[in-house]
py3Dmol code that shows the C-alpha trace and the ligand (Angstrom):
import py3Dmol

protein = """\
ATOM      1  CA  UNK A   1      14.555  -7.016   1.779  1.00  0.00           C
ATOM      2  CA  UNK A   2      14.112  -3.974  -0.437  1.00  0.00           C
ATOM      3  CA  UNK A   3      16.583  -2.551  -2.908  1.00  0.00           C
ATOM      4  CA  UNK A   4      16.140   0.493  -5.109  1.00  0.00           C
ATOM      5  CA  UNK A   5      18.887  -0.066  -7.646  1.00  0.00           C
ATOM      6  CA  UNK A   6      19.874   3.219  -9.319  1.00  0.00           C
ATOM      7  CA  UNK A   7      16.287   4.145  -9.977  1.00  0.00           C
ATOM      8  CA  UNK A   8      15.351   7.171 -12.049  1.00  0.00           C
ATOM      9  CA  UNK A   9      11.842   8.207 -12.906  1.00  0.00           C
ATOM     10  CA  UNK A  10      10.945  10.834 -15.446  1.00  0.00           C
ATOM     11  CA  UNK A  11       7.275  11.646 -15.848  1.00  0.00           C
ATOM     12  CA  UNK A  12       8.156  13.514 -19.017  1.00  0.00           C
ATOM     13  CA  UNK A  13      11.175  15.210 -20.551  1.00  0.00           C
ATOM     14  CA  UNK A  14      11.071  18.098 -18.103  1.00  0.00           C
ATOM     15  CA  UNK A  15      10.073  16.348 -14.907  1.00  0.00           C
ATOM     16  CA  UNK A  16      12.605  14.103 -13.245  1.00  0.00           C
ATOM     17  CA  UNK A  17      10.917  12.888 -10.074  1.00  0.00           C
ATOM     18  CA  UNK A  18      13.702  10.470  -9.067  1.00  0.00           C
ATOM     19  CA  UNK A  19      17.337  10.489 -10.079  1.00  0.00           C
ATOM     20  CA  UNK A  20      19.668   7.584  -9.492  1.00  0.00           C
ATOM     21  CA  UNK A  21      18.010   6.601  -6.228  1.00  0.00           C
ATOM     22  CA  UNK A  22      20.050   3.827  -4.675  1.00  0.00           C
ATOM     23  CA  UNK A  23      19.300   2.434  -1.236  1.00  0.00           C
ATOM     24  CA  UNK A  24      18.387  -0.751   0.566  1.00  0.00           C
ATOM     25  CA  UNK A  25      16.248  -1.557   3.553  1.00  0.00           C
ATOM     26  CA  UNK A  26      16.957  -4.597   5.661  1.00  0.00           C
ATOM     27  CA  UNK A  27      14.379  -6.925   7.097  1.00  0.00           C
ATOM     28  CA  UNK A  28      13.178  -5.719  10.483  1.00  0.00           C
ATOM     29  CA  UNK A  29      14.380  -2.126  10.055  1.00  0.00           C
ATOM     30  CA  UNK A  30      12.394   0.936  11.080  1.00  0.00           C
ATOM     31  CA  UNK A  31      13.240   3.849   8.780  1.00  0.00           C
ATOM     32  CA  UNK A  32      11.902   7.269   8.020  1.00  0.00           C
ATOM     33  CA  UNK A  33      11.863   8.797   4.559  1.00  0.00           C
ATOM     34  CA  UNK A  34      11.859  12.575   4.833  1.00  0.00           C
ATOM     35  CA  UNK A  35      12.147  15.473   2.437  1.00  0.00           C
ATOM     36  CA  UNK A  36      10.312  18.566   1.252  1.00  0.00           C
ATOM     37  CA  UNK A  37       7.225  18.453  -0.890  1.00  0.00           C
ATOM     38  CA  UNK A  38       8.108  17.500  -4.459  1.00  0.00           C
ATOM     39  CA  UNK A  39      11.207  15.550  -3.379  1.00  0.00           C
ATOM     40  CA  UNK A  40       9.893  12.340  -4.946  1.00  0.00           C
ATOM     41  CA  UNK A  41       8.661  10.411  -1.885  1.00  0.00           C
ATOM     42  CA  UNK A  42       5.255   9.579  -3.301  1.00  0.00           C
ATOM     43  CA  UNK A  43       6.810   8.597  -6.604  1.00  0.00           C
ATOM     44  CA  UNK A  44       9.084   6.201  -4.754  1.00  0.00           C
ATOM     45  CA  UNK A  45       6.027   4.666  -3.097  1.00  0.00           C
ATOM     46  CA  UNK A  46       4.239   4.363  -6.450  1.00  0.00           C
ATOM     47  CA  UNK A  47       7.216   2.551  -7.912  1.00  0.00           C
ATOM     48  CA  UNK A  48       7.314   0.214  -4.925  1.00  0.00           C
ATOM     49  CA  UNK A  49       3.703  -0.861  -5.410  1.00  0.00           C
ATOM     50  CA  UNK A  50       4.230  -0.979  -9.185  1.00  0.00           C
ATOM     51  CA  UNK A  51       1.708   1.714  -9.881  1.00  0.00           C
ATOM     52  CA  UNK A  52       4.479   3.348 -11.927  1.00  0.00           C
ATOM     53  CA  UNK A  53       7.512   1.897 -13.681  1.00  0.00           C
ATOM     54  CA  UNK A  54      11.040   3.309 -13.393  1.00  0.00           C
ATOM     55  CA  UNK A  55      12.528   5.043 -16.422  1.00  0.00           C
ATOM     56  CA  UNK A  56      15.825   3.352 -15.602  1.00  0.00           C
ATOM     57  CA  UNK A  57      17.186   1.163 -12.824  1.00  0.00           C
ATOM     58  CA  UNK A  58      15.188  -1.433 -10.988  1.00  0.00           C
ATOM     59  CA  UNK A  59      13.522  -2.359  -7.705  1.00  0.00           C
ATOM     60  CA  UNK A  60      13.951  -5.633  -5.897  1.00  0.00           C
ATOM     61  CA  UNK A  61      11.736  -6.889  -3.126  1.00  0.00           C
ATOM     62  CA  UNK A  62      13.482  -9.975  -1.818  1.00  0.00           C
ATOM     63  CA  UNK A  63      13.661 -12.200  -4.885  1.00  0.00           C
ATOM     64  CA  UNK A  64      11.119 -10.276  -6.903  1.00  0.00           C
ATOM     65  CA  UNK A  65      12.173  -7.759  -9.539  1.00  0.00           C
ATOM     66  CA  UNK A  66       9.185  -5.496  -9.134  1.00  0.00           C
ATOM     67  CA  UNK A  67       9.088  -3.729 -12.527  1.00  0.00           C
ATOM     68  CA  UNK A  68       9.291  -7.068 -14.329  1.00  0.00           C
ATOM     69  CA  UNK A  69       6.675  -8.874 -12.277  1.00  0.00           C
ATOM     70  CA  UNK A  70       3.931 -10.336 -14.488  1.00  0.00           C
ATOM     71  CA  UNK A  71       0.730  -8.370 -14.008  1.00  0.00           C
ATOM     72  CA  UNK A  72      -1.093 -11.474 -12.836  1.00  0.00           C
ATOM     73  CA  UNK A  73       1.272 -11.802  -9.883  1.00  0.00           C
ATOM     74  CA  UNK A  74       0.831  -8.182  -8.798  1.00  0.00           C
ATOM     75  CA  UNK A  75      -1.951  -8.848  -6.268  1.00  0.00           C
ATOM     76  CA  UNK A  76       0.133 -11.557  -4.572  1.00  0.00           C
ATOM     77  CA  UNK A  77       3.091  -9.200  -4.455  1.00  0.00           C
ATOM     78  CA  UNK A  78       1.044  -6.297  -3.130  1.00  0.00           C
ATOM     79  CA  UNK A  79      -0.343  -8.524  -0.395  1.00  0.00           C
ATOM     80  CA  UNK A  80       3.154  -8.649   1.039  1.00  0.00           C
ATOM     81  CA  UNK A  81       3.026  -4.892   1.496  1.00  0.00           C
ATOM     82  CA  UNK A  82       0.848  -2.983   3.920  1.00  0.00           C
ATOM     83  CA  UNK A  83       0.460   0.579   2.724  1.00  0.00           C
ATOM     84  CA  UNK A  84      -1.382   3.442   4.347  1.00  0.00           C
ATOM     85  CA  UNK A  85      -1.722   6.208   1.795  1.00  0.00           C
ATOM     86  CA  UNK A  86      -2.085   9.813   2.743  1.00  0.00           C
ATOM     87  CA  UNK A  87      -5.464  10.312   1.142  1.00  0.00           C
ATOM     88  CA  UNK A  88      -7.057   6.906   0.841  1.00  0.00           C
ATOM     89  CA  UNK A  89      -8.806   6.052   4.039  1.00  0.00           C
ATOM     90  CA  UNK A  90     -11.502   3.654   5.163  1.00  0.00           C
ATOM     91  CA  UNK A  91     -14.529   2.773   3.070  1.00  0.00           C
ATOM     92  CA  UNK A  92     -17.248   5.206   4.174  1.00  0.00           C
ATOM     93  CA  UNK A  93     -20.168   2.818   3.897  1.00  0.00           C
ATOM     94  CA  UNK A  94     -18.695   0.222   6.234  1.00  0.00           C
ATOM     95  CA  UNK A  95     -18.103   0.330   9.978  1.00  0.00           C
ATOM     96  CA  UNK A  96     -14.561   0.194  11.260  1.00  0.00           C
ATOM     97  CA  UNK A  97     -14.850  -3.509  12.033  1.00  0.00           C
ATOM     98  CA  UNK A  98     -16.413  -4.215   8.639  1.00  0.00           C
ATOM     99  CA  UNK A  99     -13.576  -2.336   6.950  1.00  0.00           C
ATOM    100  CA  UNK A 100     -11.015  -4.581   8.616  1.00  0.00           C
ATOM    101  CA  UNK A 101     -13.039  -7.730   8.085  1.00  0.00           C
ATOM    102  CA  UNK A 102     -13.591  -6.833   4.465  1.00  0.00           C
ATOM    103  CA  UNK A 103      -9.830  -6.678   3.864  1.00  0.00           C
ATOM    104  CA  UNK A 104      -9.623 -10.200   5.293  1.00  0.00           C
ATOM    105  CA  UNK A 105     -12.587 -11.461   3.253  1.00  0.00           C
ATOM    106  CA  UNK A 106     -10.862 -10.273   0.082  1.00  0.00           C
ATOM    107  CA  UNK A 107      -7.892 -12.391   1.073  1.00  0.00           C
ATOM    108  CA  UNK A 108     -10.224 -15.387   1.152  1.00  0.00           C
ATOM    109  CA  UNK A 109      -9.858 -16.013   4.905  1.00  0.00           C
ATOM    110  CA  UNK A 110     -12.238 -18.300   6.789  1.00  0.00           C
ATOM    111  CA  UNK A 111     -14.874 -16.738   9.065  1.00  0.00           C
ATOM    112  CA  UNK A 112     -13.113 -17.840  12.240  1.00  0.00           C
ATOM    113  CA  UNK A 113      -9.812 -16.331  11.175  1.00  0.00           C
ATOM    114  CA  UNK A 114     -11.548 -13.139  10.053  1.00  0.00           C
ATOM    115  CA  UNK A 115     -13.114 -12.730  13.500  1.00  0.00           C
ATOM    116  CA  UNK A 116      -9.923 -13.508  15.393  1.00  0.00           C
ATOM    117  CA  UNK A 117      -7.655 -11.356  13.256  1.00  0.00           C
ATOM    118  CA  UNK A 118      -9.969  -8.345  13.231  1.00  0.00           C
ATOM    119  CA  UNK A 119     -10.263  -8.624  17.017  1.00  0.00           C
ATOM    120  CA  UNK A 120      -6.480  -8.682  17.295  1.00  0.00           C
ATOM    121  CA  UNK A 121      -6.083  -5.700  14.967  1.00  0.00           C
ATOM    122  CA  UNK A 122      -8.760  -3.636  16.729  1.00  0.00           C
ATOM    123  CA  UNK A 123      -6.958  -4.297  19.983  1.00  0.00           C
ATOM    124  CA  UNK A 124      -3.583  -3.423  18.468  1.00  0.00           C
ATOM    125  CA  UNK A 125      -4.847   0.026  17.459  1.00  0.00           C
ATOM    126  CA  UNK A 126      -6.930   0.348  20.652  1.00  0.00           C
ATOM    127  CA  UNK A 127     -10.242   0.807  18.901  1.00  0.00           C
ATOM    128  CA  UNK A 128     -12.235  -2.150  20.221  1.00  0.00           C
ATOM    129  CA  UNK A 129     -14.920   0.174  21.571  1.00  0.00           C
ATOM    130  CA  UNK A 130     -15.218   2.039  18.264  1.00  0.00           C
ATOM    131  CA  UNK A 131     -15.702  -1.040  16.112  1.00  0.00           C
ATOM    132  CA  UNK A 132     -19.300  -0.273  15.167  1.00  0.00           C
ATOM    133  CA  UNK A 133     -18.732   3.334  14.164  1.00  0.00           C
ATOM    134  CA  UNK A 134     -18.537   4.500  10.570  1.00  0.00           C
ATOM    135  CA  UNK A 135     -15.372   6.332   9.446  1.00  0.00           C
ATOM    136  CA  UNK A 136     -17.055   9.755   9.515  1.00  0.00           C
ATOM    137  CA  UNK A 137     -17.940   9.159  13.180  1.00  0.00           C
ATOM    138  CA  UNK A 138     -14.290   8.582  14.098  1.00  0.00           C
ATOM    139  CA  UNK A 139     -11.765  11.290  14.967  1.00  0.00           C
ATOM    140  CA  UNK A 140      -8.835  11.934  12.614  1.00  0.00           C
ATOM    141  CA  UNK A 141      -6.464   9.936  14.810  1.00  0.00           C
ATOM    142  CA  UNK A 142      -8.921   7.059  15.092  1.00  0.00           C
ATOM    143  CA  UNK A 143      -9.430   6.963  11.328  1.00  0.00           C
ATOM    144  CA  UNK A 144      -5.687   6.836  10.857  1.00  0.00           C
ATOM    145  CA  UNK A 145      -5.378   3.993  13.368  1.00  0.00           C
ATOM    146  CA  UNK A 146      -8.243   2.208  11.632  1.00  0.00           C
ATOM    147  CA  UNK A 147      -6.482   2.577   8.280  1.00  0.00           C
ATOM    148  CA  UNK A 148      -3.326   1.130   9.834  1.00  0.00           C
ATOM    149  CA  UNK A 149      -5.272  -1.836  11.194  1.00  0.00           C
ATOM    150  CA  UNK A 150      -6.787  -2.480   7.787  1.00  0.00           C
ATOM    151  CA  UNK A 151      -3.392  -2.285   6.073  1.00  0.00           C
ATOM    152  CA  UNK A 152      -2.097  -4.888   8.511  1.00  0.00           C
ATOM    153  CA  UNK A 153      -4.828  -7.398   7.706  1.00  0.00           C
ATOM    154  CA  UNK A 154      -2.617  -9.299   5.274  1.00  0.00           C
ATOM    155  CA  UNK A 155       0.209  -9.522   7.813  1.00  0.00           C
ATOM    156  CA  UNK A 156       2.586  -7.664   5.485  1.00  0.00           C
ATOM    157  CA  UNK A 157       6.352  -8.135   5.399  1.00  0.00           C
ATOM    158  CA  UNK A 158       6.841  -4.435   4.737  1.00  0.00           C
ATOM    159  CA  UNK A 159       4.588  -1.758   6.161  1.00  0.00           C
ATOM    160  CA  UNK A 160       4.732   1.725   4.644  1.00  0.00           C
ATOM    161  CA  UNK A 161       2.812   4.717   5.949  1.00  0.00           C
ATOM    162  CA  UNK A 162       2.687   8.018   4.069  1.00  0.00           C
ATOM    163  CA  UNK A 163       2.444  10.896   6.565  1.00  0.00           C
ATOM    164  CA  UNK A 164       0.576   8.847   9.184  1.00  0.00           C
ATOM    165  CA  UNK A 165       0.689  11.684  11.719  1.00  0.00           C
ATOM    166  CA  UNK A 166      -0.067  14.537   9.308  1.00  0.00           C
ATOM    167  CA  UNK A 167      -2.798  16.823  10.708  1.00  0.00           C
ATOM    168  CA  UNK A 168      -2.795  15.070  14.080  1.00  0.00           C
ATOM    169  CA  UNK A 169      -2.124  16.708  17.436  1.00  0.00           C
ATOM    170  CA  UNK A 170       0.989  15.553  19.339  1.00  0.00           C
ATOM    171  CA  UNK A 171      -0.900  13.101  21.605  1.00  0.00           C
ATOM    172  CA  UNK A 172      -2.520  11.349  18.666  1.00  0.00           C
ATOM    173  CA  UNK A 173       0.755  11.391  16.756  1.00  0.00           C
ATOM    174  CA  UNK A 174       2.505   9.661  19.668  1.00  0.00           C
ATOM    175  CA  UNK A 175      -0.237   7.020  19.757  1.00  0.00           C
ATOM    176  CA  UNK A 176       0.344   6.312  16.073  1.00  0.00           C
ATOM    177  CA  UNK A 177       4.083   6.131  16.633  1.00  0.00           C
ATOM    178  CA  UNK A 178       3.573   3.614  19.457  1.00  0.00           C
ATOM    179  CA  UNK A 179       1.505   1.455  17.144  1.00  0.00           C
ATOM    180  CA  UNK A 180       4.167   1.616  14.440  1.00  0.00           C
ATOM    181  CA  UNK A 181       6.823   0.655  16.999  1.00  0.00           C
ATOM    182  CA  UNK A 182       4.734  -2.326  18.079  1.00  0.00           C
ATOM    183  CA  UNK A 183       4.263  -3.416  14.489  1.00  0.00           C
ATOM    184  CA  UNK A 184       8.032  -3.253  14.037  1.00  0.00           C
ATOM    185  CA  UNK A 185       8.639  -5.201  17.261  1.00  0.00           C
ATOM    186  CA  UNK A 186       6.649  -8.110  15.902  1.00  0.00           C
ATOM    187  CA  UNK A 187       9.149  -8.356  13.043  1.00  0.00           C
ATOM    188  CA  UNK A 188       7.497  -6.261  10.343  1.00  0.00           C
ATOM    189  CA  UNK A 189       9.810  -3.914   8.451  1.00  0.00           C
ATOM    190  CA  UNK A 190       8.487  -0.362   8.702  1.00  0.00           C
ATOM    191  CA  UNK A 191       9.074   2.636   6.451  1.00  0.00           C
ATOM    192  CA  UNK A 192       7.409   5.911   7.362  1.00  0.00           C
ATOM    193  CA  UNK A 193       7.212   8.935   5.102  1.00  0.00           C
ATOM    194  CA  UNK A 194       6.999  11.926   7.405  1.00  0.00           C
ATOM    195  CA  UNK A 195       7.397  15.654   7.824  1.00  0.00           C
ATOM    196  CA  UNK A 196       6.864  15.363  11.548  1.00  0.00           C
ATOM    197  CA  UNK A 197      10.149  16.417  13.185  1.00  0.00           C
ATOM    198  CA  UNK A 198       8.988  15.542  16.706  1.00  0.00           C
ATOM    199  CA  UNK A 199       8.010  12.032  15.732  1.00  0.00           C
ATOM    200  CA  UNK A 200      11.231  11.404  13.816  1.00  0.00           C
ATOM    201  CA  UNK A 201      13.301  12.809  16.694  1.00  0.00           C
ATOM    202  CA  UNK A 202      11.535  10.546  19.214  1.00  0.00           C
ATOM    203  CA  UNK A 203      12.565   7.419  17.394  1.00  0.00           C
ATOM    204  CA  UNK A 204      16.281   8.097  16.845  1.00  0.00           C
ATOM    205  CA  UNK A 205      16.267   5.641  13.998  1.00  0.00           C
ATOM    206  CA  UNK A 206      17.365   5.655  10.366  1.00  0.00           C
ATOM    207  CA  UNK A 207      16.419   8.779   8.430  1.00  0.00           C
ATOM    208  CA  UNK A 208      16.688   8.765   4.650  1.00  0.00           C
ATOM    209  CA  UNK A 209      16.403  12.282   3.262  1.00  0.00           C
ATOM    210  CA  UNK A 210      15.408  13.121  -0.290  1.00  0.00           C
ATOM    211  CA  UNK A 211      15.687  16.464  -2.023  1.00  0.00           C
ATOM    212  CA  UNK A 212      14.744  17.032  -5.648  1.00  0.00           C
ATOM    213  CA  UNK A 213      14.569  13.360  -6.513  1.00  0.00           C
ATOM    214  CA  UNK A 214      17.881  12.392  -4.924  1.00  0.00           C
ATOM    215  CA  UNK A 215      18.873  10.823  -1.654  1.00  0.00           C
ATOM    216  CA  UNK A 216      21.044  13.474  -0.034  1.00  0.00           C
ATOM    217  CA  UNK A 217      21.476  11.974   3.408  1.00  0.00           C
ATOM    218  CA  UNK A 218      21.075   8.654   5.180  1.00  0.00           C
ATOM    219  CA  UNK A 219      21.820   8.535   8.882  1.00  0.00           C
ATOM    220  CA  UNK A 220      20.641   7.314  12.246  1.00  0.00           C
ATOM    221  CA  UNK A 221      19.423   9.931  14.668  1.00  0.00           C
ATOM    222  CA  UNK A 222      17.371  13.092  14.468  1.00  0.00           C
ATOM    223  CA  UNK A 223      15.370  14.588  11.652  1.00  0.00           C
ATOM    224  CA  UNK A 224      18.175  17.016  10.926  1.00  0.00           C
ATOM    225  CA  UNK A 225      21.151  14.701  11.343  1.00  0.00           C
ATOM    226  CA  UNK A 226      23.198  14.323   8.220  1.00  0.00           C
ATOM    227  CA  UNK A 227      25.057  11.299   6.927  1.00  0.00           C
ATOM    228  CA  UNK A 228      26.462  10.167   3.650  1.00  0.00           C
ATOM    229  CA  UNK A 229      23.968   8.004   1.720  1.00  0.00           C
ATOM    230  CA  UNK A 230      24.973   4.364   2.036  1.00  0.00           C
ATOM    231  CA  UNK A 231      25.638   2.513  -1.163  1.00  0.00           C
ATOM    232  CA  UNK A 232      24.158  -0.922  -0.599  1.00  0.00           C
ATOM    233  CA  UNK A 233      26.702  -3.651  -0.923  1.00  0.00           C
ATOM    234  CA  UNK A 234      24.310  -6.238  -2.269  1.00  0.00           C
ATOM    235  CA  UNK A 235      23.584  -7.835  -5.547  1.00  0.00           C
ATOM    236  CA  UNK A 236      19.953  -8.368  -6.364  1.00  0.00           C
ATOM    237  CA  UNK A 237      18.967 -12.002  -6.433  1.00  0.00           C
ATOM    238  CA  UNK A 238      16.124 -12.637  -8.764  1.00  0.00           C
ATOM    239  CA  UNK A 239      14.202 -15.828  -9.159  1.00  0.00           C
ATOM    240  CA  UNK A 240      15.377 -17.362 -12.405  1.00  0.00           C
ATOM    241  CA  UNK A 241      13.433 -19.073 -15.148  1.00  0.00           C
ATOM    242  CA  UNK A 242      13.540 -22.368 -13.253  1.00  0.00           C
ATOM    243  CA  UNK A 243      10.942 -20.820 -11.025  1.00  0.00           C
ATOM    244  CA  UNK A 244       8.641 -20.224 -13.948  1.00  0.00           C
ATOM    245  CA  UNK A 245       6.676 -23.382 -13.142  1.00  0.00           C
ATOM    246  CA  UNK A 246       6.180 -22.176  -9.632  1.00  0.00           C
ATOM    247  CA  UNK A 247       4.955 -18.815 -10.902  1.00  0.00           C
ATOM    248  CA  UNK A 248       2.539 -20.505 -13.262  1.00  0.00           C
ATOM    249  CA  UNK A 249       1.272 -22.670 -10.439  1.00  0.00           C
ATOM    250  CA  UNK A 250       0.775 -19.567  -8.358  1.00  0.00           C
ATOM    251  CA  UNK A 251      -1.170 -17.888 -11.145  1.00  0.00           C
ATOM    252  CA  UNK A 252      -3.317 -20.989 -11.502  1.00  0.00           C
ATOM    253  CA  UNK A 253      -3.964 -21.077  -7.788  1.00  0.00           C
ATOM    254  CA  UNK A 254      -4.863 -17.383  -7.855  1.00  0.00           C
ATOM    255  CA  UNK A 255      -7.240 -17.923 -10.724  1.00  0.00           C
ATOM    256  CA  UNK A 256      -8.892 -20.754  -8.871  1.00  0.00           C
ATOM    257  CA  UNK A 257      -9.159 -18.531  -5.845  1.00  0.00           C
ATOM    258  CA  UNK A 258     -10.700 -15.832  -8.010  1.00  0.00           C
ATOM    259  CA  UNK A 259     -13.649 -18.113  -8.528  1.00  0.00           C
ATOM    260  CA  UNK A 260     -14.095 -18.099  -4.744  1.00  0.00           C
ATOM    261  CA  UNK A 261     -14.284 -14.325  -4.546  1.00  0.00           C
ATOM    262  CA  UNK A 262     -17.837 -13.390  -3.759  1.00  0.00           C
ATOM    263  CA  UNK A 263     -19.247 -10.794  -6.112  1.00  0.00           C
ATOM    264  CA  UNK A 264     -21.515  -8.255  -4.476  1.00  0.00           C
ATOM    265  CA  UNK A 265     -25.015  -8.249  -5.951  1.00  0.00           C
ATOM    266  CA  UNK A 266     -24.643  -4.650  -7.075  1.00  0.00           C
ATOM    267  CA  UNK A 267     -21.967  -5.722  -9.585  1.00  0.00           C
ATOM    268  CA  UNK A 268     -23.801  -8.707 -11.008  1.00  0.00           C
ATOM    269  CA  UNK A 269     -25.330  -6.689 -13.834  1.00  0.00           C
ATOM    270  CA  UNK A 270     -21.924  -5.464 -14.988  1.00  0.00           C
ATOM    271  CA  UNK A 271     -20.503  -6.612 -18.314  1.00  0.00           C
ATOM    272  CA  UNK A 272     -18.771  -9.995 -17.875  1.00  0.00           C
ATOM    273  CA  UNK A 273     -15.389  -9.045 -19.326  1.00  0.00           C
ATOM    274  CA  UNK A 274     -15.156  -5.902 -17.223  1.00  0.00           C
ATOM    275  CA  UNK A 275     -16.198  -7.815 -14.114  1.00  0.00           C
ATOM    276  CA  UNK A 276     -13.577 -10.452 -14.863  1.00  0.00           C
ATOM    277  CA  UNK A 277     -10.843  -7.799 -14.939  1.00  0.00           C
ATOM    278  CA  UNK A 278     -12.122  -6.234 -11.731  1.00  0.00           C
ATOM    279  CA  UNK A 279     -12.165  -9.587  -9.953  1.00  0.00           C
ATOM    280  CA  UNK A 280      -8.631 -10.271 -11.065  1.00  0.00           C
ATOM    281  CA  UNK A 281      -7.685  -7.199  -9.041  1.00  0.00           C
ATOM    282  CA  UNK A 282      -9.979  -8.398  -6.216  1.00  0.00           C
ATOM    283  CA  UNK A 283     -12.456  -5.621  -6.772  1.00  0.00           C
ATOM    284  CA  UNK A 284     -15.694  -7.334  -5.931  1.00  0.00           C
ATOM    285  CA  UNK A 285     -18.011  -4.653  -4.651  1.00  0.00           C
ATOM    286  CA  UNK A 286     -19.341  -1.234  -5.576  1.00  0.00           C
ATOM    287  CA  UNK A 287     -17.410   0.575  -2.800  1.00  0.00           C
ATOM    288  CA  UNK A 288     -14.134  -0.502  -4.323  1.00  0.00           C
ATOM    289  CA  UNK A 289     -15.331   0.442  -7.808  1.00  0.00           C
ATOM    290  CA  UNK A 290     -16.307   3.925  -6.599  1.00  0.00           C
ATOM    291  CA  UNK A 291     -12.844   4.316  -5.046  1.00  0.00           C
ATOM    292  CA  UNK A 292     -10.969   3.499  -8.261  1.00  0.00           C
ATOM    293  CA  UNK A 293      -8.543   6.202  -9.370  1.00  0.00           C
ATOM    294  CA  UNK A 294      -7.531   7.004 -12.949  1.00  0.00           C
ATOM    295  CA  UNK A 295      -4.302   5.180 -12.278  1.00  0.00           C
ATOM    296  CA  UNK A 296      -6.115   2.073 -11.047  1.00  0.00           C
ATOM    297  CA  UNK A 297      -8.160   2.094 -14.238  1.00  0.00           C
ATOM    298  CA  UNK A 298      -4.970   2.190 -16.277  1.00  0.00           C
ATOM    299  CA  UNK A 299      -3.592  -0.723 -14.287  1.00  0.00           C
ATOM    300  CA  UNK A 300      -6.736  -2.740 -14.872  1.00  0.00           C
ATOM    301  CA  UNK A 301      -5.920  -2.528 -18.578  1.00  0.00           C
ATOM    302  CA  UNK A 302      -9.519  -1.901 -19.600  1.00  0.00           C
ATOM    303  CA  UNK A 303     -10.082  -1.129 -23.256  1.00  0.00           C
ATOM    304  CA  UNK A 304     -11.646   2.261 -23.954  1.00  0.00           C
ATOM    305  CA  UNK A 305     -14.934   0.504 -24.662  1.00  0.00           C
ATOM    306  CA  UNK A 306     -14.719  -1.321 -21.339  1.00  0.00           C
ATOM    307  CA  UNK A 307     -13.907   1.947 -19.559  1.00  0.00           C
ATOM    308  CA  UNK A 308     -17.035   3.486 -21.065  1.00  0.00           C
ATOM    309  CA  UNK A 309     -19.085   0.504 -19.951  1.00  0.00           C
ATOM    310  CA  UNK A 310     -17.764   0.831 -16.402  1.00  0.00           C
ATOM    311  CA  UNK A 311     -18.331   4.587 -16.353  1.00  0.00           C
ATOM    312  CA  UNK A 312     -21.903   4.149 -17.555  1.00  0.00           C
ATOM    313  CA  UNK A 313     -22.476   1.429 -14.972  1.00  0.00           C
ATOM    314  CA  UNK A 314     -21.216   3.697 -12.152  1.00  0.00           C
ATOM    315  CA  UNK A 315     -23.383   6.601 -13.354  1.00  0.00           C
ATOM    316  CA  UNK A 316     -26.460   4.403 -13.452  1.00  0.00           C
ATOM    317  CA  UNK A 317     -25.648   3.037 -10.002  1.00  0.00           C
ATOM    318  CA  UNK A 318     -25.253   6.533  -8.527  1.00  0.00           C
ATOM    319  CA  UNK A 319     -28.491   7.672 -10.175  1.00  0.00           C
ATOM    320  CA  UNK A 320     -30.300   4.703  -8.685  1.00  0.00           C
ATOM    321  CA  UNK A 321     -28.875   5.406  -5.218  1.00  0.00           C
ATOM    322  CA  UNK A 322     -29.859   9.076  -5.439  1.00  0.00           C
ATOM    323  CA  UNK A 323     -33.408   8.159  -6.282  1.00  0.00           C
TER     324      UNK A 323
END
"""
ligand_1 = """\
27
ADP
P 6.654 14.211 -2.806
O 5.789 13.038 -2.506
O 7.989 14.136 -2.151
O 5.960 15.509 -2.513
P 6.241 13.523 -5.608
O 6.789 12.158 -5.805
O 4.770 13.645 -5.477
O 6.977 14.228 -4.369
O 6.692 14.441 -6.815
C 8.017 14.522 -7.313
C 8.015 15.374 -8.579
O 7.360 14.677 -9.621
C 7.287 16.692 -8.421
O 7.989 17.662 -9.148
C 5.937 16.435 -9.042
O 5.400 17.601 -9.580
C 6.266 15.427 -10.122
N 5.146 14.481 -10.371
C 4.589 13.644 -9.485
N 3.615 12.914 -10.058
C 3.574 13.284 -11.352
C 2.792 12.902 -12.500
N 1.854 11.944 -12.416
N 3.041 13.513 -13.671
C 3.992 14.453 -13.783
N 4.758 14.858 -12.759
C 4.568 14.300 -11.565
"""
view = py3Dmol.view(width=600, height=400)
view.addModel(protein, "pdb")
view.setStyle({"model": 0}, {"cartoon": {"style": "trace"}})
view.addModel(ligand_1, "xyz")
view.setStyle({"model": 1}, {"stick": {}})
view.zoomTo()
view.show()
């Protein structure tokens, strides 16, 4: 399902975050990615979601060569992934249920499906009775479970969680692990970045260990078990040019869908070109705009003038809200 094919990533001449990283993950696997801080785990995740490009080597997700994917197809690709980042949590101005439903609305789901799926997801993470609470009213463990539920809204093929049990007590950590196991049981491939020895040891599953940008061990068992990294015996299969028509059709469909995305009133005053670029990335409300990182802005490919326009718009919005 996923192949990192001799991937290296240099942020600059002196910083090599990944060096010749070569591994594959099969469909349905449950694996842990472990390693000390600075080992390159987050970088690997950024390359997977195409927030960064490799300096050399490539990444294949089934038949998609990720670094070469046309920008327009990025949202469709990312919808196949469910990612829970370490720092990005639920939208603060929405209740837990609204957070989950919002993820489904963005996907253009019908009301009935939105209701049914959010019900299912709330049940999966055992938070039915917390549905009307805002993120700041939830405990750390509940917020984490909520974030997992939201990341599952698009029924991803691959689910990745970055330190999902970080800062949680053992009971809460076990609850999270149970949820991840259940997700995996339903057929979703799961990759968990973790420092949590106890959690890794409970699972007795594949542990990929990175140190200083390299995979130094790949084995099944405990956190500390050691095994020679496996060299995947697979050749990437990429969709060839004959699929170009299909890609174009997909882009067209996406663009048509874009017209269906409802723009929140608060964004209606925004410059049309900027709004167009935001909608392309399915950013259709002020909460999402306020959550944009520098990196997101780069990915949106806004001109410097457009960036200024957006910055001014946000400032004016925040001023208005303060008043
Ligand atoms: P981990 O997630 O395992 O802690 P990271 O992928 O965050 O590791 O970092 C790997 C290395 O790359 C570190 O030395 C870090 O300082 C460096 N690094 C990460 N992001 C950047 C960046 N945007 N620019 C320059 N160096 C970076």
